[in-house]
N, CA, C and O atoms as a GROMACS GRO file, in nm:
protein
  416
    1MET      N    1   0.757   4.751   3.593
    1MET     CA    2   0.738   4.641   3.501
    1MET      C    3   0.854   4.542   3.506
    1MET      O    4   0.836   4.427   3.467
    2ASP      N    5   0.970   4.583   3.554
    2ASP     CA    6   1.088   4.495   3.552
    2ASP      C    7   1.075   4.376   3.645
    2ASP      O    8   1.139   4.274   3.621
    3ASN      N    9   0.995   4.385   3.751
    3ASN     CA   10   0.986   4.273   3.845
    3ASN      C   11   0.862   4.185   3.821
    3ASN      O   12   0.818   4.115   3.912
    4ILE      N   13   0.807   4.189   3.701
    4ILE     CA   14   0.698   4.099   3.666
    4ILE      C   15   0.758   3.966   3.622
    4ILE      O   16   0.842   3.961   3.533
    5LYS      N   17   0.713   3.859   3.686
    5LYS     CA   18   0.766   3.726   3.658
    5LYS      C   19   0.678   3.652   3.558
    5LYS      O   20   0.560   3.685   3.540
    6SER      N   21   0.736   3.555   3.493
    6SER     CA   22   0.660   3.468   3.404
    6SER      C   23   0.634   3.336   3.477
    6SER      O   24   0.704   3.303   3.572
    7LEU      N   25   0.534   3.262   3.431
    7LEU     CA   26   0.507   3.131   3.490
    7LEU      C   27   0.627   3.040   3.475
    7LEU      O   28   0.660   2.963   3.565
    8LYS      N   29   0.693   3.048   3.361
    8LYS     CA   30   0.810   2.964   3.337
    8LYS      C   31   0.920   2.993   3.439
    8LYS      O   32   0.982   2.901   3.492
    9SER      N   33   0.943   3.119   3.467
    9SER     CA   34   1.049   3.154   3.563
    9SER      C   35   1.014   3.110   3.705
    9SER      O   36   1.104   3.092   3.788
   10LEU      N   37   0.885   3.093   3.734
   10LEU     CA   38   0.843   3.048   3.866
   10LEU      C   39   0.846   2.895   3.879
   10LEU      O   40   0.826   2.841   3.987
   11CYS      N   41   0.870   2.827   3.767
   11CYS     CA   42   0.879   2.679   3.765
   11CYS      C   43   0.752   2.613   3.818
   11CYS      O   44   0.758   2.518   3.896
   12ILE      N   45   0.636   2.663   3.776
   12ILE     CA   46   0.509   2.605   3.817
   12ILE      C   47   0.472   2.495   3.719
   12ILE      O   48   0.456   2.520   3.600
   13GLU      N   49   0.460   2.374   3.770
   13GLU     CA   50   0.427   2.258   3.689
   13GLU      C   51   0.275   2.251   3.668
   13GLU      O   52   0.199   2.298   3.752
   14PRO      N   53   0.230   2.191   3.557
   14PRO     CA   54   0.086   2.173   3.536
   14PRO      C   55   0.026   2.083   3.643
   14PRO      O   56   0.094   1.995   3.696
   15ASP      N   57  -0.099   2.105   3.673
   15ASP     CA   58  -0.171   2.024   3.772
   15ASP      C   59  -0.216   1.895   3.705
   15ASP      O   60  -0.315   1.894   3.631
   16ASN      N   61  -0.145   1.786   3.729
   16ASN     CA   62  -0.178   1.658   3.666
   16ASN      C   63  -0.307   1.598   3.719
   16ASN      O   64  -0.361   1.507   3.656
   17GLU      N   65  -0.356   1.645   3.831
   17GLU     CA   66  -0.481   1.594   3.886
   17GLU      C   67  -0.602   1.662   3.824
   17GLU      O   68  -0.715   1.619   3.843
   18ASN      N   69  -0.579   1.768   3.749
   18ASN     CA   70  -0.687   1.845   3.688
   18ASN      C   71  -0.655   1.871   3.542
   18ASN      O   72  -0.652   1.986   3.498
   19LYS      N   73  -0.630   1.764   3.467
   19LYS     CA   74  -0.588   1.783   3.328
   19LYS      C   75  -0.705   1.814   3.236
   19LYS      O   76  -0.820   1.782   3.265
   20HIS      N   77  -0.672   1.876   3.125
   20HIS     CA   78  -0.768   1.910   3.021
   20HIS      C   79  -0.707   1.874   2.888
   20HIS      O   80  -0.584   1.871   2.874
   21PHE      N   81  -0.790   1.847   2.790
   21PHE     CA   82  -0.743   1.820   2.655
   21PHE      C   83  -0.780   1.939   2.568
   21PHE      O   84  -0.898   1.966   2.545
   22HIS      N   85  -0.681   2.010   2.520
   22HIS     CA   86  -0.703   2.129   2.439
   22HIS      C   87  -0.696   2.091   2.291
   22HIS      O   88  -0.593   2.109   2.225
   23CYS      N   89  -0.805   2.038   2.242
   23CYS     CA   90  -0.814   1.998   2.102
   23CYS      C   91  -0.961   1.999   2.061
   23CYS      O   92  -1.050   2.015   2.144
   24ARG      N   93  -0.984   1.983   1.932
   24ARG     CA   94  -1.120   1.987   1.877
   24ARG      C   95  -1.202   1.869   1.927
   24ARG      O   96  -1.152   1.758   1.941
   25GLU      N   97  -1.328   1.895   1.954
   25GLU     CA   98  -1.419   1.789   1.998
   25GLU      C   99  -1.488   1.725   1.878
   25GLU      O  100  -1.526   1.793   1.783
   26THR      N  101  -1.503   1.593   1.884
   26THR     CA  102  -1.578   1.519   1.784
   26THR      C  103  -1.680   1.432   1.856
   26THR      O  104  -1.695   1.443   1.978
   27THR      N  105  -1.749   1.346   1.784
   27THR     CA  106  -1.848   1.258   1.846
   27THR      C  107  -1.814   1.113   1.814
   27THR      O  108  -1.745   1.083   1.717
   28GLN      N  109  -1.866   1.024   1.897
   28GLN     CA  110  -1.848   0.881   1.870
   28GLN      C  111  -1.908   0.846   1.735
   28GLN      O  112  -1.852   0.766   1.660
   29GLN      N  113  -2.023   0.905   1.704
   29GLN     CA  114  -2.093   0.879   1.578
   29GLN      C  115  -2.002   0.905   1.457
   29GLN      O  116  -2.001   0.827   1.362
   30LYS      N  117  -1.927   1.013   1.462
   30LYS     CA  118  -1.838   1.047   1.350
   30LYS      C  119  -1.718   0.954   1.340
   30LYS      O  120  -1.652   0.949   1.236
   31LEU      N  121  -1.689   0.879   1.446
   31LEU     CA  122  -1.572   0.792   1.448
   31LEU      C  123  -1.603   0.646   1.416
   31LEU      O  124  -1.512   0.563   1.410
   32ILE      N  125  -1.730   0.613   1.394
   32ILE     CA  126  -1.768   0.474   1.366
   32ILE      C  127  -1.690   0.423   1.245
   32ILE      O  128  -1.681   0.490   1.142
   33ASN      N  129  -1.635   0.301   1.260
   33ASN     CA  130  -1.554   0.233   1.158
   33ASN      C  131  -1.425   0.307   1.124
   33ASN      O  132  -1.369   0.289   1.016
   34THR      N  133  -1.379   0.390   1.216
   34THR     CA  134  -1.254   0.463   1.199
   34THR      C  135  -1.150   0.407   1.295
   34THR      O  136  -1.179   0.383   1.412
   35SER      N  137  -1.031   0.387   1.244
   35SER     CA  138  -0.919   0.344   1.327
   35SER      C  139  -0.843   0.469   1.372
   35SER      O  140  -0.822   0.560   1.293
   36PHE      N  141  -0.803   0.473   1.498
   36PHE     CA  142  -0.731   0.587   1.554
   36PHE      C  143  -0.650   0.541   1.675
   36PHE      O  144  -0.664   0.427   1.720
   37VAL      N  145  -0.568   0.629   1.726
   37VAL     CA  146  -0.485   0.599   1.842
   37VAL      C  147  -0.545   0.671   1.964
   37VAL      O  148  -0.566   0.792   1.961
   38VAL      N  149  -0.571   0.595   2.069
   38VAL     CA  150  -0.615   0.656   2.195
   38VAL      C  151  -0.489   0.697   2.270
   38VAL      O  152  -0.402   0.614   2.298
   39LEU      N  153  -0.480   0.825   2.303
   39LEU     CA  154  -0.363   0.879   2.372
   39LEU      C  155  -0.380   0.880   2.523
   39LEU      O  156  -0.286   0.852   2.597
   40ASP      N  157  -0.501   0.914   2.568
   40ASP     CA  158  -0.524   0.930   2.712
   40ASP      C  159  -0.675   0.948   2.733
   40ASP      O  160  -0.751   0.960   2.638
   41TYR      N  161  -0.715   0.948   2.858
   41TYR     CA  162  -0.855   0.978   2.889
   41TYR      C  163  -0.865   1.037   3.030
   41TYR      O  164  -0.775   1.023   3.112
   42ILE      N  165  -0.976   1.104   3.052
   42ILE     CA  166  -1.009   1.158   3.184
   42ILE      C  167  -1.140   1.093   3.225
   42ILE      O  168  -1.237   1.097   3.149
   43ASP      N  169  -1.143   1.034   3.343
   43ASP     CA  170  -1.266   0.969   3.389
   43ASP      C  171  -1.338   1.056   3.491
   43ASP      O  172  -1.283   1.152   3.544
   44GLY      N  173  -1.463   1.019   3.518
   44GLY     CA  174  -1.542   1.087   3.620
   44GLY      C  175  -1.581   1.229   3.587
   44GLY      O  176  -1.596   1.311   3.678
   45VAL      N  177  -1.597   1.260   3.460
   45VAL     CA  178  -1.631   1.397   3.418
   45VAL      C  179  -1.782   1.416   3.425
   45VAL      O  180  -1.858   1.334   3.373
   46LYS      N  181  -1.824   1.524   3.489
   46LYS     CA  182  -1.966   1.556   3.499
   46LYS      C  183  -2.003   1.649   3.384
   46LYS      O  184  -1.937   1.751   3.362
   47THR      N  185  -2.109   1.613   3.310
   47THR     CA  186  -2.156   1.696   3.199
   47THR      C  187  -2.305   1.724   3.219
   47THR      O  188  -2.365   1.677   3.316
   48LYS      N  189  -2.362   1.800   3.128
   48LYS     CA  190  -2.506   1.829   3.137
   48LYS      C  191  -2.589   1.703   3.113
   48LYS      O  192  -2.709   1.701   3.142
   49PHE      N  193  -2.525   1.597   3.059
   49PHE     CA  194  -2.594   1.471   3.033
   49PHE      C  195  -2.580   1.372   3.148
   49PHE      O  196  -2.640   1.264   3.146
   50GLY      N  197  -2.502   1.409   3.249
   50GLY     CA  198  -2.484   1.321   3.364
   50GLY      C  199  -2.340   1.316   3.410
   50GLY      O  200  -2.252   1.376   3.348
   51GLY      N  201  -2.317   1.245   3.519
   51GLY     CA  202  -2.182   1.233   3.575
   51GLY      C  203  -2.112   1.109   3.525
   51GLY      O  204  -2.169   1.029   3.451
   52SER      N  205  -1.989   1.095   3.566
   52SER     CA  206  -1.909   0.976   3.538
   52SER      C  207  -1.885   0.950   3.390
   52SER      O  208  -1.873   0.835   3.347
   53ARG      N  209  -1.879   1.057   3.310
   53ARG     CA  210  -1.845   1.044   3.169
   53ARG      C  211  -1.693   1.038   3.154
   53ARG      O  212  -1.620   1.079   3.245
   54TYR      N  213  -1.647   0.988   3.041
   54TYR     CA  214  -1.505   0.990   3.008
   54TYR      C  215  -1.485   1.088   2.892
   54TYR      O  216  -1.569   1.098   2.802
   55ILE      N  217  -1.372   1.160   2.895
   55ILE     CA  218  -1.326   1.235   2.779
   55ILE      C  219  -1.204   1.158   2.727
   55ILE      O  220  -1.109   1.133   2.801
   56VAL      N  221  -1.210   1.120   2.601
   56VAL     CA  222  -1.105   1.038   2.542
   56VAL      C  223  -1.029   1.122   2.439
   56VAL      O  224  -1.089   1.179   2.347
   57LYS      N  225  -0.897   1.129   2.454
   57LYS     CA  226  -0.813   1.203   2.360
   57LYS      C  227  -0.755   1.105   2.260
   57LYS      O  228  -0.699   1.002   2.296
   58ILE      N  229  -0.771   1.139   2.130
   58ILE     CA  230  -0.728   1.049   2.023
   58ILE      C  231  -0.641   1.123   1.921
   58ILE      O  232  -0.641   1.246   1.916
   59ARG      N  233  -0.569   1.045   1.842
   59ARG     CA  234  -0.495   1.100   1.728
   59ARG      C  235  -0.538   1.023   1.604
   59ARG      O  236  -0.529   0.900   1.599
   60LEU      N  237  -0.585   1.095   1.505
   60LEU     CA  238  -0.627   1.035   1.379
   60LEU      C  239  -0.504   1.007   1.293
   60LEU      O  240  -0.394   1.055   1.322
   61ASP      N  241  -0.523   0.929   1.187
   61ASP     CA  242  -0.411   0.892   1.101
   61ASP      C  243  -0.346   1.012   1.033
   61ASP      O  244  -0.229   1.004   0.994
   62ASP      N  245  -0.419   1.122   1.018
   62ASP     CA  246  -0.360   1.242   0.957
   62ASP      C  247  -0.281   1.325   1.058
   62ASP      O  248  -0.227   1.430   1.024
   63GLY      N  249  -0.275   1.277   1.184
   63GLY     CA  250  -0.196   1.344   1.287
   63GLY      C  251  -0.273   1.441   1.375
   63GLY      O  252  -0.220   1.489   1.475
   64THR      N  253  -0.397   1.471   1.339
   64THR     CA  254  -0.474   1.565   1.420
   64THR      C  255  -0.523   1.497   1.549
   64THR      O  256  -0.558   1.379   1.550
   65GLU      N  257  -0.523   1.574   1.655
   65GLU     CA  258  -0.572   1.526   1.784
   65GLU      C  259  -0.712   1.580   1.808
   65GLU      O  260  -0.741   1.696   1.781
   66GLN      N  261  -0.798   1.492   1.859
   66GLN     CA  262  -0.935   1.529   1.890
   66GLN      C  263  -0.974   1.462   2.021
   66GLN      O  264  -0.899   1.381   2.076
   67LYS      N  265  -1.091   1.499   2.071
   67LYS     CA  266  -1.144   1.437   2.192
   67LYS      C  267  -1.291   1.406   2.172
   67LYS      O  268  -1.360   1.472   2.093
   68PHE      N  269  -1.339   1.304   2.244
   68PHE     CA  270  -1.482   1.276   2.243
   68PHE      C  271  -1.525   1.234   2.383
   68PHE      O  272  -1.445   1.182   2.461
   69PHE      N  273  -1.652   1.257   2.412
   69PHE     CA  274  -1.712   1.216   2.539
   69PHE      C  275  -1.777   1.080   2.521
   69PHE      O  276  -1.831   1.051   2.415
   70THR      N  277  -1.772   0.996   2.625
   70THR     CA  278  -1.841   0.869   2.618
   70THR      C  279  -1.896   0.831   2.754
   70THR      O  280  -1.840   0.866   2.858
   71ASN      N  281  -2.006   0.761   2.751
   71ASN     CA  282  -2.061   0.697   2.870
   71ASN      C  283  -2.076   0.547   2.845
   71ASN      O  284  -2.139   0.476   2.923
   72SER      N  285  -2.016   0.499   2.736
   72SER     CA  286  -2.022   0.357   2.701
   72SER      C  287  -1.948   0.275   2.805
   72SER      O  288  -1.828   0.293   2.826
   73GLN      N  289  -2.019   0.185   2.870
   73GLN     CA  290  -1.955   0.099   2.970
   73GLN      C  291  -1.847   0.012   2.907
   73GLN      O  292  -1.746  -0.017   2.970
   74GLU      N  293  -1.869  -0.031   2.783
   74GLU     CA  294  -1.769  -0.115   2.715
   74GLU      C  295  -1.641  -0.037   2.686
   74GLU      O  296  -1.531  -0.089   2.704
   75ILE      N  297  -1.655   0.086   2.642
   75ILE     CA  298  -1.537   0.168   2.617
   75ILE      C  299  -1.466   0.199   2.748
   75ILE      O  300  -1.343   0.192   2.754
   76LYS      N  301  -1.541   0.233   2.851
   76LYS     CA  302  -1.480   0.261   2.982
   76LYS      C  303  -1.402   0.140   3.033
   76LYS      O  304  -1.291   0.154   3.085
   77TYR      N  305  -1.460   0.021   3.018
   77TYR     CA  306  -1.395  -0.101   3.062
   77TYR      C  307  -1.262  -0.124   2.989
   77TYR      O  308  -1.160  -0.151   3.051
   78VAL      N  309  -1.267  -0.112   2.856
   78VAL     CA  310  -1.146  -0.134   2.775
   78VAL      C  311  -1.038  -0.031   2.811
   78VAL      O  312  -0.921  -0.068   2.826
   79LEU      N  313  -1.076   0.095   2.825
   79LEU     CA  314  -0.977   0.197   2.860
   79LEU      C  315  -0.916   0.169   2.996
   79LEU      O  316  -0.796   0.189   3.015
   80GLY      N  317  -0.996   0.124   3.091
   80GLY     CA  318  -0.944   0.090   3.223
   80GLY      C  319  -0.844  -0.024   3.217
   80GLY      O  320  -0.742  -0.021   3.285
   81LYS      N  321  -0.872  -0.125   3.135
   81LYS     CA  322  -0.780  -0.239   3.120
   81LYS      C  323  -0.649  -0.196   3.052
   81LYS      O  324  -0.542  -0.242   3.090
   82VAL      N  325  -0.659  -0.108   2.952
   82VAL     CA  326  -0.539  -0.058   2.885
   82VAL      C  327  -0.453   0.020   2.985
   82VAL      O  328  -0.331   0.008   2.988
   83LYS      N  329  -0.520   0.102   3.068
   83LYS     CA  330  -0.448   0.179   3.170
   83LYS      C  331  -0.378   0.087   3.270
   83LYS      O  332  -0.264   0.113   3.308
   84GLU      N  333  -0.447  -0.020   3.313
   84GLU     CA  334  -0.387  -0.116   3.406
   84GLU      C  335  -0.258  -0.174   3.350
   84GLU      O  336  -0.163  -0.199   3.424
   85LYS      N  337  -0.255  -0.195   3.220
   85LYS     CA  338  -0.138  -0.253   3.153
   85LYS      C  339  -0.036  -0.146   3.113
   85LYS      O  340   0.067  -0.177   3.054
   86ASN      N  341  -0.066  -0.021   3.146
   86ASN     CA  342   0.021   0.092   3.112
   86ASN      C  343   0.054   0.088   2.962
   86ASN      O  344   0.170   0.102   2.923
   87ALA      N  345  -0.049   0.069   2.880
   87ALA     CA  346  -0.029   0.043   2.737
   87ALA      C  347  -0.070   0.157   2.644
   87ALA      O  348  -0.082   0.136   2.524
   88PHE      N  349  -0.091   0.277   2.698
   88PHE     CA  350  -0.121   0.390   2.609
   88PHE      C  351   0.007   0.441   2.548
   88PHE      O  352   0.110   0.440   2.616
   89PRO      N  353   0.006   0.486   2.424
   89PRO     CA  354  -0.107   0.493   2.331
   89PRO      C  355  -0.139   0.356   2.273
   89PRO      O  356  -0.054   0.268   2.266
   90VAL      N  357  -0.265   0.340   2.230
   90VAL     CA  358  -0.311   0.212   2.173
   90VAL      C  359  -0.401   0.239   2.053
   90VAL      O  360  -0.485   0.329   2.056
   91ARG      N  361  -0.383   0.160   1.947
   91ARG     CA  362  -0.466   0.175   1.826
   91ARG      C  363  -0.594   0.094   1.842
   91ARG      O  364  -0.591  -0.022   1.885
   92VAL      N  365  -0.705   0.156   1.808
   92VAL     CA  366  -0.837   0.094   1.818
   92VAL      C  367  -0.920   0.131   1.695
   92VAL      O  368  -0.881   0.217   1.616
   93THR      N  369  -1.034   0.065   1.683
   93THR     CA  370  -1.135   0.102   1.582
   93THR      C  371  -1.268   0.117   1.654
   93THR      O  372  -1.307   0.029   1.731
   94MET      N  373  -1.336   0.228   1.630
   94MET     CA  374  -1.468   0.252   1.690
   94MET      C  375  -1.573   0.173   1.611
   94MET      O  376  -1.577   0.178   1.488
   95ARG      N  377  -1.656   0.100   1.684
   95ARG     CA  378  -1.766   0.025   1.624
   95ARG      C  379  -1.895   0.063   1.695
   95ARG      O  380  -1.894   0.120   1.804
   96ALA      N  381  -2.007   0.031   1.630
   96ALA     CA  382  -2.138   0.059   1.690
   96ALA      C  383  -2.239  -0.043   1.642
   96ALA      O  384  -2.235  -0.090   1.528
   97GLU      N  385  -2.330  -0.078   1.732
   97GLU     CA  386  -2.447  -0.158   1.701
   97GLU      C  387  -2.565  -0.086   1.765
   97GLU      O  388  -2.580  -0.086   1.887
   98GLY      N  389  -2.647  -0.025   1.683
   98GLY     CA  390  -2.755   0.058   1.736
   98GLY      C  391  -2.696   0.176   1.811
   98GLY      O  392  -2.616   0.252   1.756
   99SER      N  393  -2.734   0.191   1.937
   99SER     CA  394  -2.680   0.301   2.018
   99SER      C  395  -2.563   0.256   2.105
   99SER      O  396  -2.515   0.331   2.190
  100ARG      N  397  -2.516   0.133   2.085
  100ARG     CA  398  -2.405   0.077   2.162
  100ARG      C  399  -2.273   0.102   2.090
  100ARG      O  400  -2.255   0.060   1.976
  101TYR      N  401  -2.181   0.172   2.157
  101TYR     CA  402  -2.049   0.200   2.101
  101TYR      C  403  -1.945   0.114   2.172
  101TYR      O  404  -1.952   0.094   2.293
  102PHE      N  405  -1.848   0.063   2.094
  102PHE     CA  406  -1.740  -0.016   2.154
  102PHE      C  407  -1.615  -0.005   2.069
  102PHE      O  408  -1.620   0.039   1.954
  103LEU      N  409  -1.502  -0.046   2.127
  103LEU     CA  410  -1.373  -0.040   2.060
  103LEU      C  411  -1.324  -0.179   2.026
  103LEU      O  412  -1.345  -0.273   2.104
  104GLU      N  413  -1.261  -0.194   1.913
  104GLU     CA  414  -1.196  -0.320   1.876
  104GLU      C  415  -1.049  -0.292   1.855
  104GLU      O  416  -0.973  -0.384   1.822
   0.00000   0.00000   0.00000
C-alpha cells in the first residue's frame, strides 16, 4: 500500500479539451426574466435532442452555480461574440418570446 500514488502527486492536469460542468442543471424556461452571470460554455455537445447544443454555466445572484442546455441560435451567437472579446464572466438577462430564447 505504501507505493500507491495520488493524482495530485502525479501532477496530472485536467483535460481542458474535455471539460464538464459539475453543478445542478436548470432550464431556459426557469431562467426567463432572470439576471445572472454567464461563466463559461461548452459548444458542440451532442444530446438525445440533437447535436451542436451548448451547455452554459451560470452563477445566480445567490452565488449558486447551475448549467443549462441551449440550441438557441441567438444565444449561441451572443456567447460566441463574448468569447471573441474574451469578456467572460458577463451579466445577462434571459428573455423569451414564444419558443425563442435570447439574452440581453
